[in-house]
C-alpha positions in Angstrom: 44.6 -3.8 -48.0 43.2 -4.2 -44.5 42.8 -1.2 -42.5 44.0 -1.9 -38.1 40.7 0.1 -36.7 41.9 2.0 -33.7 40.6 3.7 -30.5 40.3 7.2 -30.6 41.9 9.4 -27.0 39.2 11.6 -25.9 40.2 14.7 -25.0 40.3 14.7 -21.2 39.2 18.7 -21.0 36.7 17.6 -23.4 35.5 15.0 -21.4 35.4 16.9 -17.8 32.9 19.9 -19.4 31.1 17.4 -21.4 30.5 14.3 -19.1 29.5 13.6 -15.3 30.1 10.5 -13.9 27.1 11.2 -12.1 24.4 9.7 -15.0 26.8 8.2 -16.8 29.8 6.5 -15.0 32.9 5.2 -17.4 34.0 2.0 -17.8 36.6 0.3 -15.3 38.3 0.0 -18.4 38.3 3.4 -19.2 41.1 6.1 -19.0 40.8 8.4 -16.3 39.1 12.1 -17.1 37.8 9.4 -20.1 34.5 10.1 -21.9 32.7 6.6 -21.4 31.4 4.7 -24.5 27.7 5.3 -25.2 27.2 1.4 -24.5 29.5 2.4 -21.1 27.8 0.9 -17.6 24.8 2.4 -16.2 26.1 1.5 -12.8 25.3 4.1 -9.7 28.4 6.1 -9.2 30.8 6.2 -6.6 31.5 8.6 -3.5 34.3 8.5 -4.9 33.2 8.9 -8.7 31.6 12.2 -8.0 34.0 14.4 -5.5 36.3 13.3 -8.3 34.6 15.0 -11.0 33.2 18.0 -8.5 37.1 18.6 -8.0 37.1 19.0 -12.4 34.2 20.9 -12.6 36.3 23.3 -9.9 39.7 23.2 -11.8 38.2 24.5 -15.1 36.3 27.1 -12.8 38.8 28.2 -11.5 41.4 28.0 -13.8 43.7 25.8 -12.2 44.6 22.1 -11.8 43.3 19.7 -9.8 45.9 19.6 -7.2 45.2 23.4 -6.4 41.6 22.8 -6.7 41.9 19.4 -3.7 43.5 21.7 -2.2 40.2 24.5 -2.6 37.4 22.2 -1.1 39.4 20.8 1.6 37.8 24.7 3.1 35.8 23.0 5.9 32.1 24.4 4.5 29.2 25.4 7.1 26.5 23.5 5.0 23.9 24.9 6.9 24.6 28.3 6.4 23.6 30.2 3.5 24.7 33.5 1.1 22.8 37.0 2.3 23.7 38.0 -1.0 22.7 34.2 -1.7 19.8 33.2 0.9 17.9 30.6 -0.5 20.9 28.4 -2.1 23.1 26.8 0.8 26.0 26.3 1.3 25.4 22.2 0.1 24.7 23.6 -2.9 27.9 25.3 -3.9 30.5 21.8 -2.5 31.3 18.7 -4.7 29.0 16.7 -3.7 26.5 19.1 -4.4 27.3 20.1 -7.5 28.4 16.6 -8.7 24.3 15.5 -7.3 23.4 19.4 -9.2 24.3 18.2 -12.4 23.7 15.3 -12.3 19.7 16.0 -11.8 20.2 18.8 -14.4 21.8 16.0 -17.4 18.6 13.6 -16.2 16.3 16.2 -16.6 17.5 16.9 -19.8 17.7 13.3 -21.2 13.9 13.8 -19.9 12.8 16.3 -22.2 14.6 14.8 -25.3 12.2 12.0 -24.8 9.5 14.0 -24.9 10.7 16.3 -28.1 11.0 12.7 -29.7 7.7 12.0 -28.7 6.3 15.2 -30.4 7.9 14.2 -33.5 4.5 12.1 -34.6 2.3 14.1 -36.5 -1.2 13.2 -38.2 1.0 14.0 -42.2 4.5 12.5 -40.8 6.7 14.4 -41.8 5.6 16.7 -44.8 3.6 18.4 -42.9 6.4 18.9 -40.9 7.6 21.0 -43.4 5.0 22.4 -44.6 3.7 23.9 -41.7 7.5 24.8 -41.4 7.8 26.5 -44.2 4.7 29.2 -43.4 5.7 29.8 -40.0 9.2 30.7 -41.0 7.7 33.2 -43.6 5.4 34.1 -41.5 8.3 35.6 -39.1 9.8 36.5 -42.3 6.9 39.2 -42.8 6.6 39.8 -39.3 4.6 42.2 -37.3 6.2 45.6 -38.9 3.1 45.6 -41.6 0.4 45.8 -39.6 2.6 49.4 -37.8 3.0 50.9 -41.5 -0.6 50.2 -42.3 -1.6 52.5 -39.2 1.2 54.9 -40.3 -0.6 54.9 -43.2 -4.2 55.7 -42.0 -2.8 58.2 -39.7 -1.0 60.7 -42.8 -4.4 59.9 -44.4 -6.0 61.2 -41.6 -3.5 64.1 -40.9 -3.7 64.6 -44.5 -7.1 65.4 -44.6 -7.5 67.3 -41.5 -4.9 69.6 -43.3 -6.9 69.5 -46.8 -9.9 70.9 -44.5 -8.1 73.2 -42.8 -6.4 75.2 -45.4 -9.8 75.2 -46.9 -11.4 77.3 -43.7 -8.9 79.7 -44.1 -8.9 80.3 -47.4 -12.9 81.1 -46.9 -12.8 82.9 -43.2 -13.6 86.8 -44.8 -10.6 89.3 -43.8 -12.8 91.4 -42.0 -13.4 88.5 -39.4 -9.7 89.2 -38.5 -9.5 87.5 -35.2 -11.7 84.3 -36.8 -8.9 84.4 -39.4 -6.2 84.3 -37.7 -7.7 81.5 -35.2 -7.9 79.6 -38.9 -4.4 80.0 -40.5 -3.4 79.2 -37.2 -5.1 75.4 -37.3 -3.8 75.1 -40.8 -1.1 75.5 -39.7 -0.6 73.0 -36.9 -2.0 70.8 -39.2 0.1 70.9 -41.8 2.6 70.7 -39.8 0.4 67.4 -38.2 0.4 65.9 -41.5 4.3 66.7 -42.6 4.9 64.4 -39.5 2.8 61.8 -40.0 3.7 61.2 -43.7 7.0 61.0 -42.7 6.2 58.7 -39.8 4.5 56.1 -42.7 7.7 57.1 -44.8 10.1 55.8 -41.9 7.6 52.9 -41.0 8.1 51.6 -45.0 12.1 51.5 -44.4 11.8 49.4 -41.0 9.5 47.3 -42.5 12.0 46.6 -46.3 15.2 46.2 -43.7 13.5 43.9 -41.5 11.9 41.6 -43.9 15.0 41.6 -45.3 17.2 41.0 -42.9 14.8 38.4 -41.7 14.8 36.7 -45.0 18.6 36.4 -45.4 18.9 34.6 -42.6 15.5 32.5 -43.4 16.7 32.1 -47.0 20.1 33.1 -47.4 21.5 29.5 -45.5 19.5 27.1 -47.8 20.0 28.6 -50.6 24.0 29.8 -50.0 23.8 25.2 -49.1 22.6 23.9 -52.3 24.5 26.6 -54.3 27.8 25.4 -53.0 26.3 22.0 -52.7 25.7 21.3 -56.0 29.0 23.8 -57.0 31.3 21.3 -55.1 29.8 18.5 -55.8 27.0 18.6 -58.1 23.4 16.9 -57.7 24.6 15.2 -55.4 25.5 18.0 -52.9 22.3 19.5 -54.5 19.9 16.9 -53.4 22.3 16.6 -49.6 21.5 20.2 -49.2 17.8 19.6 -49.7 17.7 17.1 -47.2 19.1 19.1 -45.0 16.6 22.3 -45.8 14.2 19.6 -45.5 15.3 18.5 -41.9 15.3 22.3 -40.9 11.7 23.2 -42.1 10.2 20.2 -40.3 11.8 20.4 -37.5 10.3 24.5 -37.5 7.0 22.8 -38.0 7.3 20.1 -35.4 4.7 20.3 -33.4 0.6 20.8 -33.8 -0.5 24.5 -34.1 -3.3 23.8 -31.8 -1.3 22.1 -28.6 2.2 23.2 -29.7 2.8 25.6 -26.4 0.7 23.1 -23.4 3.7 21.7 -21.5 1.1 21.7 -18.4 -0.7 18.2 -19.8 2.6 15.5 -20.2 3.2 13.5 -17.3 6.0 14.4 -15.6 7.8 11.7 -13.8 10.8 11.8 -10.8 12.3 8.2 -12.0 13.1 9.9 -15.1 15.6 13.2 -13.9 12.3 16.0 -13.7 12.9 18.5 -11.4 9.7 18.2 -8.1 8.1 21.5 -8.5 4.9 22.5 -6.9 2.4 20.9 -10.5 4.1 17.7 -10.1 3.3 17.3 -6.6 -0.9 17.8 -7.7 -0.9 15.5 -9.7 1.1 13.0 -8.3 -1.5 12.9 -4.6 -4.4 14.0 -7.4 -3.0 10.4 -9.8 -3.1 8.1 -5.8 -6.4 9.3 -5.5 -5.3 10.6 -1.8 -7.1 14.8 -2.9 -9.8 15.3 -5.3 -9.1 16.5 -9.7 -9.4 20.0 -8.1 -8.0 20.2 -5.2 -4.2 21.2 -4.7 -1.3 21.4 -1.9 0.2 24.2 0.4 3.2 24.3 0.3 4.6 25.1 3.2 9.0 24.5 2.3 9.3 24.3 -1.3 11.0 20.9 -2.8 14.6 21.1 -1.5 17.6 18.6 -3.6 20.2 17.8 -1.5 23.5 16.7 -1.5 22.4 12.9 -1.3 20.8 13.6 -4.8 17.2 12.6 -2.8 13.9 15.7 -3.2 12.0 16.3 0.3 9.4 18.8 0.5 6.5 19.7 3.5 2.3 20.1 2.3 -0.2 20.5 3.7 -3.1 18.3 3.2 -6.5 20.5 1.7 -8.8 21.0 4.9 -10.6 17.6 6.3 -7.8 15.6 4.1 -6.2 14.0 7.0 -2.6 12.6 7.1 -3.0 8.5 6.9 -5.1 8.9 3.7 -1.4 10.4 2.0 0.7 7.5 4.8 -1.8 4.6 3.8 -0.8 5.3 -0.3 2.6 5.4 -0.5 2.8 3.2 -2.7 0.4 4.8 -5.0 2.2 7.8 -4.8 6.1 6.3 -5.5 4.4 4.8 -8.7 3.3 8.9 -9.6 6.5 10.0 -9.0 8.1 6.7 -10.5 10.0 5.2 -8.5 9.8 2.4 -5.9 7.5 2.5 -3.2 11.6 2.0 -1.1 12.4 5.0 -2.1 9.2 7.0 -0.4 9.0 7.5 2.5 6.2 9.5 4.1 5.3 10.8 7.9 3.0 13.0 9.7 4.1 16.1 10.6 3.0 18.4 13.3 -0.6 18.9 12.0 -2.8 16.5 11.5 -3.0 17.0 7.7 0.8 18.0 7.5 2.9 15.6 5.1 6.8 15.5 5.4 7.4 13.9 2.2 11.2 12.6 1.1 11.8 11.1 -2.2 15.5 9.3 -2.1 17.7 8.9 -5.4 18.2 5.2 -4.6 17.0 2.7 -2.9 17.7 3.1 0.3 20.2 1.0 2.4 21.4 -1.2 -0.7 25.2 -0.3 0.1 27.3 -1.7 2.5 26.8 -0.8 6.5 29.2 1.2 7.4 29.7 0.9 11.1 28.7 2.8 14.3 30.8 5.2 16.8 31.2 1.9 19.1 34.8 1.7 17.5 36.1 5.0 18.1 35.0 5.0 21.5 38.1 4.8 23.5 35.8 4.8 27.2 33.1 2.9 28.6 29.6 3.1 26.7 26.7 4.9 28.9 24.1 1.9 28.5 21.8 4.3 30.6 22.1 6.9 28.4 21.3 7.5 24.7 22.5 4.0 22.0 22.3 4.2 18.4 21.3 2.4 16.2 22.1 3.8 13.1 21.0 6.0 10.0 17.5 6.7 8.3 16.5 7.7 5.0 18.0 10.9 5.1 21.6 9.5 6.6 20.7 11.3 9.6 21.8 9.1 13.3 18.7 7.7 14.9 19.7 7.3 18.8 17.0 4.9 21.6 17.0 5.3 25.3 16.7 1.5 26.6 16.2 3.0 30.9 13.0 1.2 31.6 12.3 -0.4 28.5 11.8 -3.3 27.1 12.5 -4.3 23.0 11.0 -6.9 20.2 12.7 -7.4 17.4 10.8 -9.5 14.6 11.0 -9.8 10.8 11.7 -12.8 8.4 15.0 -14.5 7.6 17.6 -13.3 6.8 16.6 -9.9 7.7 19.9 -9.4 9.5 18.0 -9.1 13.5 21.1 -10.6 14.8 23.2 -8.1 13.1 20.2 -5.7 14.2 20.7 -7.2 17.5 24.2 -6.2 18.0 24.0 -2.1 18.7 22.2 -2.7 21.3 24.2 -6.2 22.9 27.4 -4.0 22.3 26.5 -1.1 24.2 25.8 -3.5 26.8 28.5 -5.7 26.7 31.1 -2.1 26.6 29.3 -1.1 29.5 30.8 -3.0 32.5 28.1 -1.6 34.8 25.4 -4.0 33.1 24.5 -7.7 34.2 24.6 -9.8 30.3 21.5 -12.8 30.9 21.9 -14.4 27.3 19.2 -17.1 26.5 20.1 -18.1 22.0 16.8 -20.4 21.5 18.2 -21.0 17.6 21.1 -23.0 19.4 23.6 -21.4 16.1 26.3 -19.6 17.9 25.4 -16.3 16.6 25.2 -15.2 21.0 28.5 -17.3 21.8 31.1 -14.4 21.3 29.2 -12.8 24.3 29.6 -15.5 26.7 32.6 -15.0 28.3 31.1 -11.5 29.1 27.9 -13.0 30.4 26.0 -14.2 33.5 23.9 -16.8 32.8 24.6 -18.1 29.4 22.1 -20.3 27.7 23.3 -21.6 24.4 21.6 -25.1 23.7 18.4 -23.8 23.5 16.9 -25.8 26.1 13.5 -24.6 27.2 13.6 -25.8 30.8 17.1 -23.9 31.5 15.4 -21.2 30.1 12.9 -22.0 32.4 15.6 -22.1 34.6 16.7 -18.2 34.0 13.7 -16.8 34.6 13.3 -17.9 37.3 16.1 -16.8 39.2 15.9 -13.6 37.3 12.4 -13.5 39.5 14.2 -14.0 42.5 16.8 -11.1 41.9 13.4 -8.7 40.4 12.2 -10.3 44.3 15.3 -8.9 45.3 15.9 -5.6 44.1 12.3 -4.6 45.1 13.1 -5.7 48.1 16.8 -3.8 48.7 14.2 -0.6 46.9 11.7 -0.5 49.5 14.0 -0.6 52.6 15.5 2.2 50.7 12.6 4.3 50.6 12.9 4.4 46.5 10.6 3.7 43.5 12.8 2.6 41.2 16.0 2.1 39.7 18.1 4.9 38.8 21.8 5.0 37.3 23.7 6.9 40.9 21.7 3.6 43.2 22.9 1.3 40.7 26.4 2.9 41.6 25.9 2.6 44.8 24.6 -0.2 45.3 26.2 -4.0 43.5 22.7 -5.6 43.6 20.9 -3.1 41.4 23.1 -3.0 38.6 21.3 -2.5 34.9 20.2 -6.4 33.6 20.1 -7.1 30.1 18.3 -10.3 29.5 18.4 -10.7 25.7 16.2 -13.3 24.4 17.2 -14.8 20.8 14.5 -16.6 18.7 11.5 -16.8 21.2 9.3 -18.9 19.4 11.6 -22.0 20.1 10.4 -21.8 23.8 7.1 -20.2 24.2 6.2 -22.7 22.2 7.5 -25.9 23.3 4.8 -28.4 25.0 6.1 -28.2 28.7 7.3 -25.2 29.0 6.3 -23.2 26.6 2.6 -21.7 28.4 5.8 -21.2 32.0 8.1 -19.9 29.9 4.7 -17.0 28.7 3.9 -16.6 32.0 7.5 -16.2 34.4 8.8 -14.0 31.0 5.2 -11.5 31.3 5.8 -11.6 34.9 9.6 -9.8 34.3 8.7 -7.7 32.0 5.9 -6.0 33.5 7.8 -5.6 36.7 11.7 -5.7 35.9 12.0 -2.8 33.7 11.7 -0.3 37.5 14.0 -2.8 39.4 16.4 -2.6 35.8 15.9 -5.4 34.5 15.7 -4.7 30.9 14.3 -7.3 28.4 14.7 -7.6 24.6 12.7 -10.2 22.2 14.3 -11.2 19.1 12.1 -13.9 17.5 10.8 -14.2 13.2 6.4 -13.0 13.0 5.2 -12.9 16.7 1.9 -14.0 16.0 -1.0 -15.0 19.1 1.0 -18.3 18.8 4.4 -17.4 19.2 3.7 -14.4 21.8 1.5 -14.3 24.0 -0.4 -10.6 23.4 -0.3 -10.3 27.0 3.5 -10.2 26.3 3.9 -9.0 23.5 2.0 -5.5 24.4 4.2 -4.6 27.4 8.1 -5.2 25.3 7.3 -0.7 24.5 10.1 -0.8 21.7 9.3 -2.1 18.1 11.6 -2.9 15.4 10.4 -4.4 12.0 12.3 -6.2 10.0 11.7 -6.6 6.3 8.2 -8.7 7.1 6.6 -11.5 3.6 2.7 -9.6 4.3 1.3 -6.2 5.7 0.3 -8.6 8.8 3.4 -9.9 10.0 4.8 -6.5 10.5 1.1 -5.4 11.9 2.0 -8.4 14.9 5.5 -6.1 15.4 4.4 -2.7 15.2 0.8 -3.0 16.6 -2.7 -3.5 14.7 -2.9 -0.3 12.0 0.8 0.0 11.5 0.8 -1.3 7.8 -2.2 0.5 7.0 -1.2 3.6 8.4 1.9 3.9 5.6 3.8 2.0 8.3 4.4 -2.0 6.4 7.4 -4.4 7.1 6.6 -5.6 3.4 8.3 -2.3 1.5 11.2 -2.9 2.1 13.2 -4.8 -0.7 15.6 -7.8 0.1 18.7 -6.0 -0.4 17.3 -3.4 2.5 19.1 -6.2 4.9 19.6 -4.3 8.6 16.5 -2.3 7.7 13.3 -1.9 9.5 10.6 0.2 11.2 12.1 1.1 14.5 9.1 2.6 16.5 10.5 4.2 19.8 10.2 7.6 20.6 7.7 9.8 18.6 4.6 9.1 16.7 6.0 7.2 14.7 7.7 4.1 12.6 11.1 5.5 11.2 13.2 3.6 9.0 16.7 2.7 9.9 19.3 0.8 9.4 21.2 -0.9 12.2 25.0 -0.1 12.3 26.9 -3.2 11.1 30.1 -4.9 12.7 31.2 -7.9 11.4 32.5 -10.6 13.6 36.7 -9.1 13.7 34.9 -5.5 14.5 33.0 -7.9 17.3 35.7 -9.9 18.4 37.9 -6.3 18.6 35.0 -4.6 20.3 34.2 -7.7 23.2 38.0 -8.3 24.0 37.5 -4.0 24.9 34.4 -5.1 26.6 36.8 -8.0 28.5 39.3 -5.7 30.1 36.5 -2.7 30.2 34.7 -5.2 33.1 38.4 -7.4 34.5 39.4 -2.9 35.0 36.1 -2.7 36.7 36.5 -5.7 38.7 32.8 -6.7 37.0 33.5 -9.8 35.3 30.2 -12.7 35.1 29.4 -13.9 38.7 29.7 -17.0 37.0 33.4 -17.2 36.8 33.4 -15.8 41.0 33.2 -18.3 43.4 30.1 -18.6 45.3 31.7 -17.4 48.7 32.4 -14.2 46.8 28.8 -14.0 45.6 27.4 -14.1 48.9 29.2 -12.1 50.7 28.5 -9.5 48.1 25.4 -9.4 48.9 26.1 -8.0 52.6 23.5 -9.9 55.2 24.4 -11.0 57.9 22.8 -15.0 56.3 24.5 -14.4 53.3 28.3 -13.7 54.9 27.1 -17.4 56.7 26.9 -19.1 53.9 30.0 -16.8 52.2 31.9 -19.1 54.9 30.1 -22.7 54.4 30.5 -22.4 50.6 34.4 -21.5 51.1 34.6 -24.7 53.3 32.8 -27.1 51.9 35.4 -25.7 48.7 38.1 -25.5 50.4 38.5 -29.4 51.3 37.4 -30.0 48.0 40.5 -29.2 47.2 42.9 -30.8 49.8 40.5 -34.1 48.2 41.8 -33.2 45.2 45.5 -32.6 46.2 45.4 -36.1 47.7 44.5 -37.8 45.0 47.1 -36.1 42.9 49.9 -37.5 45.3 48.0 -41.0 45.2 49.1 -40.4 41.5 45.5 -41.0 39.5 44.6 -39.2 36.5 43.5 -36.6 35.5 40.1 -37.2 34.8 39.8 -38.8 38.2 41.7 -35.5 40.3 39.5 -33.2 38.1 35.9 -35.4 39.2 36.5 -35.8 42.9 34.0 -34.2 44.6 32.6 -33.6 48.1 29.5 -32.9 49.0 29.0 -33.7 52.6 31.1 -32.1 55.8 30.2 -32.7 59.5 28.5 -30.0 61.5 31.2 -29.4 63.5 33.5 -28.3 60.4 31.1 -25.8 59.2 31.2 -25.1 63.4 34.2 -24.8 63.7 35.1 -22.3 61.1 32.4 -19.9 61.4 33.6 -19.3 64.7 37.5 -19.1 63.3 35.7 -16.4 60.6 34.1 -14.4 64.1 30.7 -16.0 63.2 28.7 -17.3 66.6 26.2 -19.2 65.8 24.7 -22.4 67.2 24.4 -25.9 65.8 20.2 -25.4 65.9 20.3 -21.5 64.4 22.5 -23.1 61.0 19.7 -26.2 61.4 17.5 -23.2 60.9 19.2 -21.8 58.0 20.4 -24.8 56.1 17.5 -27.4 56.1 17.3 -30.2 55.2 15.7 -33.3 54.0 15.3 -36.8 55.8 17.6 -38.6 54.2 20.6 -35.6 54.3 19.6 -35.8 58.1 21.2 -39.0 58.1 24.9 -39.2 59.9 27.4 -40.6 58.0 31.2 -41.6 58.4 34.0 -38.8 59.3 38.0 -39.8 59.8 38.9 -39.4 63.2 35.5 -39.9 64.7 34.9 -43.5 66.0 30.9 -43.2 65.4 28.5 -41.5 63.0 27.9 -38.5 63.1 25.2 -35.5 61.4 25.9 -33.3 59.0 25.5 -31.4 55.9 25.2 -31.5 52.2 27.1 -28.6 50.4 23.5 -29.1 47.1 21.9 -28.1 50.9 24.4 -24.8 51.4 23.5 -23.9 47.2 20.1 -24.8 47.5 19.0 -22.1 50.4 21.8 -19.8 48.6 19.8 -19.6 44.8 16.2 -19.8 47.5 17.2 -16.3 49.1 19.7 -15.1 46.9 19.1 -16.5 43.6 23.1 -17.4 43.0 24.3 -20.9 42.0 28.1 -22.5 42.0 
């Protein structure tokens, strides 16, 4: 007869008590609330698992259902508050996440303790020797220490009896004529007899207590084995007797499982955070000693005791011994991680407020391996402020990191696939959402990563063309020159937010260069681009021009050191070598413990950011997917349309010139409008003549008589002579040649549209 195996259904209440998903998450196939199988998935629990486990524990503790428990957990908790009665227990330890993390830590510690006990079972003579030691230990426990007490009371009774006999003998042989001595001797005899009587009684009581205690312990030690053997033999015969004997042997072996000389010496056992042990002061000492940071006889001074946060990570602040600098510990990050039993990426070391102080943070898992979280830009209902601080992303502790880019410039570097484009979006999107910021973007990759920003850019180079990029830099230098001229006229040294709001010319400008390597390594234009870019970075910051460059390993063959050293904000994403990391963060950063080589490949978008403070900080950039980028850029376009700051490339040349507010710019604006008007008329005439759409589109007007231009200037209220116009709009000999004009019987002198645009670009950096 075949039997179909059935899967037992576990009791959900038992599962709630015995299982915590922080250490052994249930598989997807398990029923809700059921304990997982021993061979179940060992993947990391999700945040939802932690919350659900905490709810079940809270419900069990309160004696209520999970619905009531969830309502209780909705009460806001100040995670920084402390209980006056228990000031050393922070509030997060009593929260759902804190309790779940603490329980998981206890579970891992118990696993570690069990493995430690198994390792101790190996003895020289095997389990027989363990049973022999266990039998001796249990017998010694049965005998106890009462025999010593009984011997002591017996000795006291003998001495007291001897003293009583001596006192009685002295009292009997003292003459009665010596009344005083006789009385004293009798009194001494009475006292000695009383003491002897009490000593004998105490001895009898000690013997009685010894018999009772030994009998009770003997029953506890020998009673269960004897009962098990008799019961087993009476019920199942020899088989039961054998089973009871084996159980007795196992119990004796368990009692004698440790060597007598080392059974209580736990200090020699290696402890590891990776195996679930608790971080404490002895562990820190052994870790720093194993990493050769301190000598074997030296110890650390604990400034902040090791603490476990709600994320399951350990943190501590320690002072190294006198004479040991912090940089020695920072250089030994991999050795310290090995001693802790974790990956190097899980250990974060930073220099504290003193030369020998170390702030230590050890993550539960490798940080930044989960899916990136969008930043705060999605929650903005108004425009961003590029003059303020820009959110970059969280650090390893989950704390938000922000920087200021005012009067700064930056360099982002890392190997291909490290996440440079996604990291750069945090800065680009913040600039796009501030309608006051002018965007000039150059895509040296030519892959279209910056194409979504094209409609917001006044200058955009997306074809990876070094010549076009060099022209962009020349225009930026001309704009910088005009900015400084206005600042000099205003008596100011640098652009401020108030000045930028008052003067159109002084608005913030962001020049973003992606894959700088393609431009600077070009044989024909590379040196010119490097020189122009160095000039712009060194002088443009005070004029409100912010430059950011992104590239792969920015070595001296890619970025000249004279340019690289001017870029004050450094962001090193994953690199293949410490040397590559140093080319971004600066020489000696890797040796000081800040090496982007330690960043794992799955930590996409994470890197060391050195923008403010003494040391780089491990940060992961906020992540925005393509749909979110499109949404934010659409919002940025609407903000700029309402503010009237749409890209200058979408405005006519005449409008751009009028915004300059200078007399020469007003003259050039009228000339540009006249050319535009005549060109539109020519296109309308071509369309009326029945020409094709392509022919109409290609209809242009590049020359007008000087008399037409002067009449237009006069009509606009600008009185200007032919000599003044000729001095303003310089022409080549070819352009000065006279041409025919409808309505004129002879050729007349005039001006080309190219001459007008040439002057506008030279004086104001504007193009049609």
